[in-house]
MIDRENDO-762331 format. One record per residue (C-alpha): residue number from 0; chain; x, y, z. Coordinates in Angstrom, 1 decimal. Layout:
N
<rec num="NUM" chaine="A" xx="X" yy="Y" zz="Z"/>
...
***
This chain:
257
<rec num="0" chaine="A" xx="-0.1" yy="0.0" zz="0.0"/>
<rec num="1" chaine="A" xx="1.6" yy="3.3" zz="-1.2"/>
<rec num="2" chaine="A" xx="1.1" yy="6.6" zz="0.8"/>
<rec num="3" chaine="A" xx="-1.5" yy="8.0" zz="-1.4"/>
<rec num="4" chaine="A" xx="-3.8" yy="4.8" zz="-0.9"/>
<rec num="5" chaine="A" xx="-3.0" yy="5.3" zz="3.1"/>
<rec num="6" chaine="A" xx="-4.0" yy="9.1" zz="2.8"/>
<rec num="7" chaine="A" xx="-7.1" yy="8.2" zz="0.9"/>
<rec num="8" chaine="A" xx="-8.2" yy="5.6" zz="3.5"/>
<rec num="9" chaine="A" xx="-7.5" yy="7.8" zz="6.3"/>
<rec num="10" chaine="A" xx="-8.2" yy="11.1" zz="4.9"/>
<rec num="11" chaine="A" xx="-10.8" yy="11.6" zz="7.7"/>
<rec num="12" chaine="A" xx="-11.6" yy="9.8" zz="10.9"/>
<rec num="13" chaine="A" xx="-14.6" yy="8.1" zz="9.8"/>
<rec num="14" chaine="A" xx="-13.4" yy="4.7" zz="9.0"/>
<rec num="15" chaine="A" xx="-11.0" yy="4.7" zz="11.9"/>
<rec num="16" chaine="A" xx="-13.8" yy="5.5" zz="14.2"/>
<rec num="17" chaine="A" xx="-16.0" yy="2.8" zz="13.0"/>
<rec num="18" chaine="A" xx="-13.2" yy="0.3" zz="13.8"/>
<rec num="19" chaine="A" xx="-12.5" yy="1.7" zz="17.2"/>
<rec num="20" chaine="A" xx="-16.2" yy="1.8" zz="18.1"/>
<rec num="21" chaine="A" xx="-16.3" yy="-1.9" zz="17.3"/>
<rec num="22" chaine="A" xx="-13.6" yy="-2.7" zz="19.6"/>
<rec num="23" chaine="A" xx="-14.7" yy="-0.4" zz="22.2"/>
<rec num="24" chaine="A" xx="-18.3" yy="-2.0" zz="22.4"/>
<rec num="25" chaine="A" xx="-17.4" yy="-5.6" zz="21.9"/>
<rec num="26" chaine="A" xx="-14.0" yy="-6.4" zz="23.4"/>
<rec num="27" chaine="A" xx="-13.6" yy="-9.2" zz="26.0"/>
<rec num="28" chaine="A" xx="-10.8" yy="-7.4" zz="27.6"/>
<rec num="29" chaine="A" xx="-12.2" yy="-4.3" zz="29.3"/>
<rec num="30" chaine="A" xx="-8.8" yy="-2.6" zz="29.8"/>
<rec num="31" chaine="A" xx="-8.7" yy="-1.7" zz="26.4"/>
<rec num="32" chaine="A" xx="-5.9" yy="-1.9" zz="23.8"/>
<rec num="33" chaine="A" xx="-5.0" yy="1.8" zz="24.0"/>
<rec num="34" chaine="A" xx="-4.7" yy="1.7" zz="27.7"/>
<rec num="35" chaine="A" xx="-2.8" yy="-1.5" zz="27.6"/>
<rec num="36" chaine="A" xx="-0.3" yy="0.0" zz="25.2"/>
<rec num="37" chaine="A" xx="0.1" yy="3.2" zz="27.6"/>
<rec num="38" chaine="A" xx="0.7" yy="0.9" zz="30.6"/>
<rec num="39" chaine="A" xx="3.8" yy="-0.4" zz="28.9"/>
<rec num="40" chaine="A" xx="5.3" yy="3.1" zz="28.2"/>
<rec num="41" chaine="A" xx="8.0" yy="4.4" zz="30.4"/>
<rec num="42" chaine="A" xx="7.9" yy="8.2" zz="29.7"/>
<rec num="43" chaine="A" xx="9.6" yy="10.0" zz="32.5"/>
<rec num="44" chaine="A" xx="9.6" yy="13.7" zz="33.4"/>
<rec num="45" chaine="A" xx="11.2" yy="15.9" zz="30.8"/>
<rec num="46" chaine="A" xx="11.2" yy="13.5" zz="28.0"/>
<rec num="47" chaine="A" xx="10.8" yy="14.4" zz="24.3"/>
<rec num="48" chaine="A" xx="8.2" yy="12.2" zz="22.5"/>
<rec num="49" chaine="A" xx="7.3" yy="11.8" zz="18.9"/>
<rec num="50" chaine="A" xx="4.4" yy="9.8" zz="17.8"/>
<rec num="51" chaine="A" xx="4.2" yy="8.7" zz="14.1"/>
<rec num="52" chaine="A" xx="0.7" yy="7.9" zz="12.8"/>
<rec num="53" chaine="A" xx="-1.1" yy="9.1" zz="16.0"/>
<rec num="54" chaine="A" xx="-4.6" yy="8.8" zz="14.3"/>
<rec num="55" chaine="A" xx="-7.5" yy="10.6" zz="15.8"/>
<rec num="56" chaine="A" xx="-5.8" yy="11.1" zz="19.3"/>
<rec num="57" chaine="A" xx="-8.2" yy="8.9" zz="21.0"/>
<rec num="58" chaine="A" xx="-5.5" yy="7.0" zz="22.9"/>
<rec num="59" chaine="A" xx="-4.1" yy="10.3" zz="24.3"/>
<rec num="60" chaine="A" xx="-7.5" yy="11.4" zz="25.8"/>
<rec num="61" chaine="A" xx="-7.4" yy="11.3" zz="29.6"/>
<rec num="62" chaine="A" xx="-3.7" yy="10.6" zz="29.8"/>
<rec num="63" chaine="A" xx="-3.0" yy="14.1" zz="31.2"/>
<rec num="64" chaine="A" xx="-0.2" yy="13.0" zz="33.7"/>
<rec num="65" chaine="A" xx="1.7" yy="11.6" zz="30.9"/>
<rec num="66" chaine="A" xx="1.3" yy="14.6" zz="28.5"/>
<rec num="67" chaine="A" xx="2.2" yy="16.9" zz="31.4"/>
<rec num="68" chaine="A" xx="5.6" yy="14.9" zz="31.9"/>
<rec num="69" chaine="A" xx="6.8" yy="15.4" zz="28.4"/>
<rec num="70" chaine="A" xx="9.2" yy="18.4" zz="27.8"/>
<rec num="71" chaine="A" xx="8.0" yy="18.1" zz="24.0"/>
<rec num="72" chaine="A" xx="5.2" yy="16.1" zz="22.7"/>
<rec num="73" chaine="A" xx="4.6" yy="15.9" zz="18.9"/>
<rec num="74" chaine="A" xx="1.6" yy="14.0" zz="17.5"/>
<rec num="75" chaine="A" xx="2.1" yy="13.5" zz="13.7"/>
<rec num="76" chaine="A" xx="0.1" yy="11.7" zz="10.9"/>
<rec num="77" chaine="A" xx="0.1" yy="11.6" zz="7.2"/>
<rec num="78" chaine="A" xx="-3.7" yy="13.0" zz="7.1"/>
<rec num="79" chaine="A" xx="-4.3" yy="16.6" zz="7.9"/>
<rec num="80" chaine="A" xx="-7.9" yy="15.7" zz="8.3"/>
<rec num="81" chaine="A" xx="-7.2" yy="13.2" zz="11.3"/>
<rec num="82" chaine="A" xx="-4.6" yy="15.5" zz="12.7"/>
<rec num="83" chaine="A" xx="-7.5" yy="18.2" zz="12.9"/>
<rec num="84" chaine="A" xx="-9.8" yy="15.5" zz="14.7"/>
<rec num="85" chaine="A" xx="-6.8" yy="14.8" zz="17.1"/>
<rec num="86" chaine="A" xx="-6.1" yy="18.6" zz="17.7"/>
<rec num="87" chaine="A" xx="-10.1" yy="19.0" zz="18.6"/>
<rec num="88" chaine="A" xx="-10.1" yy="16.0" zz="20.7"/>
<rec num="89" chaine="A" xx="-7.0" yy="17.1" zz="22.9"/>
<rec num="90" chaine="A" xx="-7.8" yy="20.9" zz="22.4"/>
<rec num="91" chaine="A" xx="-7.3" yy="21.5" zz="26.4"/>
<rec num="92" chaine="A" xx="-3.5" yy="20.6" zz="25.9"/>
<rec num="93" chaine="A" xx="-2.1" yy="23.6" zz="24.5"/>
<rec num="94" chaine="A" xx="1.5" yy="22.1" zz="24.6"/>
<rec num="95" chaine="A" xx="1.0" yy="19.4" zz="22.1"/>
<rec num="96" chaine="A" xx="2.6" yy="20.0" zz="18.7"/>
<rec num="97" chaine="A" xx="0.8" yy="18.6" zz="15.6"/>
<rec num="98" chaine="A" xx="2.7" yy="18.0" zz="12.4"/>
<rec num="99" chaine="A" xx="2.1" yy="16.2" zz="8.9"/>
<rec num="100" chaine="A" xx="5.0" yy="13.7" zz="8.8"/>
<rec num="101" chaine="A" xx="6.0" yy="10.8" zz="6.8"/>
<rec num="102" chaine="A" xx="8.1" yy="8.2" zz="8.7"/>
<rec num="103" chaine="A" xx="10.3" yy="7.6" zz="5.6"/>
<rec num="104" chaine="A" xx="11.5" yy="11.2" zz="5.9"/>
<rec num="105" chaine="A" xx="11.2" yy="12.6" zz="9.4"/>
<rec num="106" chaine="A" xx="12.0" yy="16.5" zz="9.4"/>
<rec num="107" chaine="A" xx="14.2" yy="16.5" zz="12.7"/>
<rec num="108" chaine="A" xx="17.8" yy="16.3" zz="13.4"/>
<rec num="109" chaine="A" xx="19.7" yy="13.3" zz="14.7"/>
<rec num="110" chaine="A" xx="19.3" yy="12.2" zz="18.3"/>
<rec num="111" chaine="A" xx="16.3" yy="14.3" zz="19.1"/>
<rec num="112" chaine="A" xx="13.8" yy="12.3" zz="20.9"/>
<rec num="113" chaine="A" xx="13.8" yy="10.2" zz="23.8"/>
<rec num="114" chaine="A" xx="10.8" yy="8.3" zz="22.7"/>
<rec num="115" chaine="A" xx="9.2" yy="7.4" zz="19.3"/>
<rec num="116" chaine="A" xx="5.8" yy="5.7" zz="19.0"/>
<rec num="117" chaine="A" xx="4.5" yy="4.3" zz="16.0"/>
<rec num="118" chaine="A" xx="1.5" yy="2.1" zz="16.7"/>
<rec num="119" chaine="A" xx="-0.7" yy="0.1" zz="14.1"/>
<rec num="120" chaine="A" xx="1.0" yy="1.7" zz="11.2"/>
<rec num="121" chaine="A" xx="4.3" yy="0.1" zz="10.2"/>
<rec num="122" chaine="A" xx="2.7" yy="-2.5" zz="7.9"/>
<rec num="123" chaine="A" xx="1.4" yy="0.5" zz="5.8"/>
<rec num="124" chaine="A" xx="5.0" yy="1.9" zz="5.1"/>
<rec num="125" chaine="A" xx="6.1" yy="1.4" zz="1.5"/>
<rec num="126" chaine="A" xx="9.9" yy="1.4" zz="2.4"/>
<rec num="127" chaine="A" xx="9.8" yy="0.1" zz="6.0"/>
<rec num="128" chaine="A" xx="13.6" yy="-0.1" zz="6.1"/>
<rec num="129" chaine="A" xx="14.1" yy="3.5" zz="5.4"/>
<rec num="130" chaine="A" xx="11.1" yy="4.2" zz="7.9"/>
<rec num="131" chaine="A" xx="13.0" yy="2.3" zz="10.8"/>
<rec num="132" chaine="A" xx="16.3" yy="3.9" zz="9.9"/>
<rec num="133" chaine="A" xx="14.7" yy="7.3" zz="10.2"/>
<rec num="134" chaine="A" xx="13.3" yy="6.4" zz="13.6"/>
<rec num="135" chaine="A" xx="16.6" yy="5.2" zz="14.8"/>
<rec num="136" chaine="A" xx="18.3" yy="8.4" zz="13.6"/>
<rec num="137" chaine="A" xx="16.1" yy="10.6" zz="15.4"/>
<rec num="138" chaine="A" xx="16.2" yy="8.5" zz="18.7"/>
<rec num="139" chaine="A" xx="18.6" yy="9.7" zz="21.4"/>
<rec num="140" chaine="A" xx="21.3" yy="7.0" zz="22.3"/>
<rec num="141" chaine="A" xx="19.4" yy="4.7" zz="24.8"/>
<rec num="142" chaine="A" xx="16.2" yy="6.0" zz="23.4"/>
<rec num="143" chaine="A" xx="13.1" yy="3.7" zz="23.2"/>
<rec num="144" chaine="A" xx="10.8" yy="2.8" zz="20.2"/>
<rec num="145" chaine="A" xx="7.4" yy="1.5" zz="20.9"/>
<rec num="146" chaine="A" xx="5.6" yy="0.0" zz="18.1"/>
<rec num="147" chaine="A" xx="2.2" yy="-1.8" zz="18.4"/>
<rec num="148" chaine="A" xx="1.0" yy="-4.3" zz="15.7"/>
<rec num="149" chaine="A" xx="-1.4" yy="-7.3" zz="14.8"/>
<rec num="150" chaine="A" xx="-0.3" yy="-10.9" zz="14.3"/>
<rec num="151" chaine="A" xx="-1.0" yy="-13.2" zz="11.5"/>
<rec num="152" chaine="A" xx="-3.8" yy="-15.2" zz="13.2"/>
<rec num="153" chaine="A" xx="-6.3" yy="-12.5" zz="14.0"/>
<rec num="154" chaine="A" xx="-9.4" yy="-10.8" zz="13.2"/>
<rec num="155" chaine="A" xx="-9.4" yy="-10.6" zz="9.5"/>
<rec num="156" chaine="A" xx="-8.0" yy="-14.2" zz="8.9"/>
<rec num="157" chaine="A" xx="-11.0" yy="-15.4" zz="11.1"/>
<rec num="158" chaine="A" xx="-13.6" yy="-13.2" zz="9.2"/>
<rec num="159" chaine="A" xx="-12.3" yy="-14.4" zz="5.8"/>
<rec num="160" chaine="A" xx="-12.6" yy="-18.0" zz="6.8"/>
<rec num="161" chaine="A" xx="-16.3" yy="-17.6" zz="7.5"/>
<rec num="162" chaine="A" xx="-16.6" yy="-16.7" zz="3.7"/>
<rec num="163" chaine="A" xx="-14.8" yy="-19.9" zz="2.3"/>
<rec num="164" chaine="A" xx="-17.7" yy="-20.3" zz="-0.1"/>
<rec num="165" chaine="A" xx="-17.1" yy="-17.1" zz="-1.9"/>
<rec num="166" chaine="A" xx="-14.2" yy="-16.2" zz="-4.4"/>
<rec num="167" chaine="A" xx="-12.3" yy="-14.0" zz="-2.1"/>
<rec num="168" chaine="A" xx="-8.7" yy="-13.2" zz="-2.4"/>
<rec num="169" chaine="A" xx="-6.7" yy="-12.7" zz="0.7"/>
<rec num="170" chaine="A" xx="-6.0" yy="-9.1" zz="1.6"/>
<rec num="171" chaine="A" xx="-3.7" yy="-9.7" zz="4.3"/>
<rec num="172" chaine="A" xx="-0.8" yy="-7.1" zz="4.8"/>
<rec num="173" chaine="A" xx="2.1" yy="-8.9" zz="6.4"/>
<rec num="174" chaine="A" xx="4.7" yy="-6.2" zz="6.2"/>
<rec num="175" chaine="A" xx="5.2" yy="-6.0" zz="9.9"/>
<rec num="176" chaine="A" xx="3.4" yy="-8.4" zz="12.2"/>
<rec num="177" chaine="A" xx="3.9" yy="-9.9" zz="15.7"/>
<rec num="178" chaine="A" xx="5.6" yy="-12.8" zz="13.7"/>
<rec num="179" chaine="A" xx="8.1" yy="-11.0" zz="11.7"/>
<rec num="180" chaine="A" xx="8.6" yy="-7.7" zz="13.4"/>
<rec num="181" chaine="A" xx="11.5" yy="-8.5" zz="15.6"/>
<rec num="182" chaine="A" xx="13.7" yy="-9.6" zz="12.8"/>
<rec num="183" chaine="A" xx="13.0" yy="-6.4" zz="10.9"/>
<rec num="184" chaine="A" xx="13.6" yy="-4.3" zz="14.0"/>
<rec num="185" chaine="A" xx="16.9" yy="-6.1" zz="14.7"/>
<rec num="186" chaine="A" xx="18.6" yy="-4.2" zz="11.9"/>
<rec num="187" chaine="A" xx="18.4" yy="-1.0" zz="13.6"/>
<rec num="188" chaine="A" xx="17.7" yy="-1.7" zz="17.3"/>
<rec num="189" chaine="A" xx="18.8" yy="-3.7" zz="20.4"/>
<rec num="190" chaine="A" xx="17.1" yy="-5.2" zz="23.4"/>
<rec num="191" chaine="A" xx="13.9" yy="-5.9" zz="21.4"/>
<rec num="192" chaine="A" xx="10.9" yy="-7.4" zz="23.6"/>
<rec num="193" chaine="A" xx="7.6" yy="-8.5" zz="22.5"/>
<rec num="194" chaine="A" xx="4.4" yy="-8.3" zz="24.5"/>
<rec num="195" chaine="A" xx="1.0" yy="-9.8" zz="23.7"/>
<rec num="196" chaine="A" xx="-2.5" yy="-8.4" zz="24.5"/>
<rec num="197" chaine="A" xx="-5.0" yy="-11.2" zz="25.2"/>
<rec num="198" chaine="A" xx="-8.5" yy="-10.2" zz="23.7"/>
<rec num="199" chaine="A" xx="-11.4" yy="-11.2" zz="21.4"/>
<rec num="200" chaine="A" xx="-14.7" yy="-9.7" zz="20.3"/>
<rec num="201" chaine="A" xx="-18.1" yy="-11.0" zz="21.1"/>
<rec num="202" chaine="A" xx="-20.3" yy="-9.2" zz="18.6"/>
<rec num="203" chaine="A" xx="-24.1" yy="-9.0" zz="19.2"/>
<rec num="204" chaine="A" xx="-25.2" yy="-6.9" zz="16.3"/>
<rec num="205" chaine="A" xx="-24.2" yy="-7.7" zz="13.0"/>
<rec num="206" chaine="A" xx="-24.7" yy="-4.3" zz="11.5"/>
<rec num="207" chaine="A" xx="-21.8" yy="-3.2" zz="13.5"/>
<rec num="208" chaine="A" xx="-19.6" yy="-6.1" zz="12.2"/>
<rec num="209" chaine="A" xx="-20.7" yy="-5.3" zz="8.4"/>
<rec num="210" chaine="A" xx="-19.8" yy="-1.7" zz="9.0"/>
<rec num="211" chaine="A" xx="-16.4" yy="-2.8" zz="10.2"/>
<rec num="212" chaine="A" xx="-15.9" yy="-4.9" zz="7.2"/>
<rec num="213" chaine="A" xx="-16.9" yy="-2.1" zz="4.8"/>
<rec num="214" chaine="A" xx="-14.5" yy="0.3" zz="6.6"/>
<rec num="215" chaine="A" xx="-11.4" yy="-1.9" zz="6.2"/>
<rec num="216" chaine="A" xx="-8.7" yy="-1.1" zz="3.6"/>
<rec num="217" chaine="A" xx="-7.7" yy="-3.8" zz="1.1"/>
<rec num="218" chaine="A" xx="-10.9" yy="-5.8" zz="2.0"/>
<rec num="219" chaine="A" xx="-12.6" yy="-5.2" zz="-1.5"/>
<rec num="220" chaine="A" xx="-13.7" yy="-8.8" zz="-2.3"/>
<rec num="221" chaine="A" xx="-15.7" yy="-8.9" zz="0.9"/>
<rec num="222" chaine="A" xx="-17.0" yy="-5.2" zz="0.5"/>
<rec num="223" chaine="A" xx="-18.2" yy="-6.0" zz="-2.9"/>
<rec num="224" chaine="A" xx="-20.8" yy="-8.7" zz="-1.6"/>
<rec num="225" chaine="A" xx="-24.3" yy="-7.2" zz="-0.8"/>
<rec num="226" chaine="A" xx="-25.1" yy="-6.3" zz="2.7"/>
<rec num="227" chaine="A" xx="-27.5" yy="-9.0" zz="3.0"/>
<rec num="228" chaine="A" xx="-25.2" yy="-11.7" zz="2.0"/>
<rec num="229" chaine="A" xx="-22.7" yy="-10.5" zz="4.5"/>
<rec num="230" chaine="A" xx="-25.3" yy="-10.5" zz="7.3"/>
<rec num="231" chaine="A" xx="-26.4" yy="-14.1" zz="6.3"/>
<rec num="232" chaine="A" xx="-23.0" yy="-15.6" zz="6.6"/>
<rec num="233" chaine="A" xx="-22.1" yy="-13.7" zz="9.9"/>
<rec num="234" chaine="A" xx="-25.5" yy="-14.8" zz="11.5"/>
<rec num="235" chaine="A" xx="-24.7" yy="-18.4" zz="10.5"/>
<rec num="236" chaine="A" xx="-21.5" yy="-18.2" zz="12.6"/>
<rec num="237" chaine="A" xx="-23.1" yy="-16.9" zz="15.7"/>
<rec num="238" chaine="A" xx="-23.5" yy="-19.1" zz="18.7"/>
<rec num="239" chaine="A" xx="-26.1" yy="-18.2" zz="21.4"/>
<rec num="240" chaine="A" xx="-26.7" yy="-14.9" zz="19.7"/>
<rec num="241" chaine="A" xx="-22.7" yy="-13.9" zz="19.9"/>
<rec num="242" chaine="A" xx="-20.2" yy="-13.8" zz="17.0"/>
<rec num="243" chaine="A" xx="-16.9" yy="-14.6" zz="18.5"/>
<rec num="244" chaine="A" xx="-13.9" yy="-13.0" zz="16.7"/>
<rec num="245" chaine="A" xx="-10.4" yy="-13.7" zz="18.2"/>
<rec num="246" chaine="A" xx="-7.8" yy="-10.8" zz="18.2"/>
<rec num="247" chaine="A" xx="-4.1" yy="-11.0" zz="17.9"/>
<rec num="248" chaine="A" xx="-2.5" yy="-7.9" zz="19.1"/>
<rec num="249" chaine="A" xx="0.7" yy="-6.8" zz="20.9"/>
<rec num="250" chaine="A" xx="3.7" yy="-4.5" zz="20.7"/>
<rec num="251" chaine="A" xx="7.4" yy="-4.4" zz="20.4"/>
<rec num="252" chaine="A" xx="9.6" yy="-2.1" zz="22.5"/>
<rec num="253" chaine="A" xx="13.1" yy="-1.7" zz="21.2"/>
<rec num="254" chaine="A" xx="16.1" yy="0.5" zz="22.2"/>
<rec num="255" chaine="A" xx="18.7" yy="2.3" zz="20.1"/>
<rec num="256" chaine="A" xx="21.8" yy="0.6" zz="21.5"/>
***
C-alpha cells in the first residue's frame, strides 16, 4: 500500500472511528488496547516524545499525567483531516504540537527524541527499512521505540474463513507483524521485547460487524458482497446470539543501542 492509498483511506477519521467503536463495544478485555499500550510506556519527566501515525488522538485522551510529563510532545500523521480531529479531541492541551510527517522522511535532526511511537501503522509503510532507519536516526542514544501491531492469526483471517464459499482473494498485509517484526527491528535496534495483548470480540449486532468490514482497507472482495449476504454468513457463525472473533495484537519495545 503506497502513501497515497493510505492518505485516501485515512483522509478523515470516519473509517477509523468505525473500527474503534467496534472494539470499544465488543472487546472481552475491558482494559482496552490503547490503555494497555500506555501501561507499557516508560515516559519520565522531561522526555521528548514523537508519535508517528497518531490517528484521531483517542488514545491520548485522559492521559494528562503523561502529557504533562513530556518536555515536548509531537503528534504526527500523514492525514491533515485526522490531525484536525486529534487536535480537537485534545484541545485542552496547548503544549502538544501537531505535524504532517512521513516516517520515511522525518524532518528532525539526529538524536532528537527520548521516545518514538509508531502504533498500528508500520505495515503501511512502503519502504519500511527506510522508515525504521529514520526512527533510529532521530532517537537519542538509549532512546526507546514503541510499536504496536497485529499478528497473522487474528480478526481478518478469522472473518475471511467464514466466507470460504465465496471467491475472495486474501487481503492480508504482513509487512510488519508480531511474527516477523522482531527480525525487521533487529537491523536498527537492540534489546527488543515483544508483549502480547489477550483479547477477542463478542459481537451481538451484525450491523456493527458489517460496518467494520466495509471500513477496512484492502478488503474489497468482501466489500463487494451485498450487505444481506454479509449478514447471512455472519449470522450463521453466531453461537447463542454472539459472533466470537479472536484478536492477535501486541507490541514491540526496542532501544537504540
